C-alpha positions, -999 to +999 in steps of 0.1 A: -011+165-026+021+151-047+037+150-079+021+144-113+039+135-148+018+136-179-015+140-163-011+112-138+003+109-097+039+106-101+063+103-070+055+108-034+018+118-027-014+118-003-047+109-012-078+107+005-105+089-014-144+095-012-150+064+005-127+074+033-093+056+028-061+071+028-031+063+012+004+078+013+033+070-006+046+063-037+029+064-072+043+055-107+020+064-137-013+067-114-007+035-095+007+029-060+043+017-066+069+013-041+064+019-002+033+032+009+007+031+038-030+026+030-055+030+060-092+023+048-122+034+064-130-002+074-102-006+097-077-019+075-037-012+073-011-017+052+023-006+055+049-022+030+055-026-009+030-019-038+032-028-073+009-020-097-018-005-074-015-042-051+002-055-019+039-066-031+072-073-017+077-067+023+047-056+044+026-055+074-014-060+072-037-050+103-075-055+103-088-036+137-094-062+163-081-090+143-046-107+135-015-089+118+001-104+089+038-097+084+059-111+056+060-113+019+032-103-007+027-110-045+004-092-066-017-086-037-017-120-024-001-128+014+026-156+005+038-159+041+062-148+069+096-135+060+121-159+063+157-145+072+189-166+073 
């Protein structure tokens, strides 16, 4: 489900992968880009920004039965909590 441009996912969409992972959010040129929610079959949930398919910007990462990380991500790496002020 979602939009296509030039044969690639583009715009808002929902994809269920063969491994059970589900992504609902924005795509640009077939990459997760913009705001989205990824829920994996392993019990991981991430809601926030994506860029080039990676966690990027503000987001919340939760692993079932474990800690939750809320803050800033850069190219898939958690860089720390959000500091306001």
